[in-house]
C-alpha positions in Angstrom: -11.9 -27.9 -22.2 -12.9 -26.7 -18.7 -9.4 -25.9 -17.5 -7.3 -22.9 -18.0 -4.9 -23.0 -21.0 -1.2 -23.2 -20.3 -0.5 -19.9 -22.0 -3.1 -18.1 -20.0 -1.9 -19.6 -16.8 1.7 -18.6 -17.7 0.7 -15.1 -18.4 -1.1 -14.9 -15.0 2.0 -16.2 -13.3 4.2 -13.7 -15.1 1.9 -10.9 -14.0 2.0 -12.2 -10.4 5.8 -12.3 -10.3 6.1 -8.8 -11.9 3.5 -7.4 -9.5 5.3 -9.0 -6.6 8.7 -7.6 -7.5 7.3 -4.1 -8.0 5.3 -4.1 -4.7 8.2 -5.7 -2.7 10.6 -3.1 -4.1 8.3 -0.3 -3.4 7.6 -1.5 0.1 11.3 -2.0 0.8 12.2 1.4 -0.6 9.5 3.2 1.4 10.6 1.2 4.5 14.1 2.4 4.1 13.1 6.0 3.6 10.8 6.0 6.7 13.5 4.2 8.7 16.2 6.7 7.9 14.0 9.9 8.1 11.5 9.2 10.8 12.4 6.2 13.0 16.1 6.7 13.8 17.4 3.8 11.6 15.3 1.1 13.2 14.8 -2.0 11.0 11.1 -2.6 11.7 9.8 -0.1 9.0 11.8 -2.0 6.4 10.3 -5.3 7.5 6.8 -3.8 7.7 7.0 -2.2 4.2 8.4 -5.4 2.6 5.7 -7.5 4.3 2.9 -5.1 3.3 4.1 -5.1 -0.3 4.3 -8.9 -0.4 0.9 -9.2 1.1 -0.7 -6.9 -1.4 1.0 -8.8 -4.2 -0.2 -12.1 -2.8 -3.8 -10.8 -2.6 -3.7 -9.5 -6.2 -2.2 -12.8 -7.5 -4.8 -14.8 -5.7 -7.6 -12.7 -7.2 -6.1 -12.9 -10.6 -5.7 -16.7 -10.5 -9.2 -17.2 -9.2 -10.8 -14.8 -11.7 -11.3 -17.6 -14.2 -13.7 -19.3 -11.9 -15.9 -16.3 -11.2 -19.2 -16.1 -13.1 -20.0 -12.7 -14.4 -23.6 -12.0 -14.6 -25.4 -9.0 -16.1 -28.9 -8.4 -14.9 -31.4 -6.3 -16.8 -33.1 -3.5 -15.1 -36.9 -3.6 -15.2 -38.5 -0.5 -16.7 
């Protein structure tokens, strides 16, 4: 009753994995482009881009999984 249903949890994990794949791929791609064009084929831009993408995906996933526990409150404005 108080826990998250299995289907909802499964959907959240699916969103997390899809978001992680997209952000990792984007970070990797941008890292490769910056490495080739601006940094004379060093590998650190690739690592930095991949790490940044994974970090962003982790933060989004953490917020998504914890969103069930947040209490949303609407306050009335006094007139």
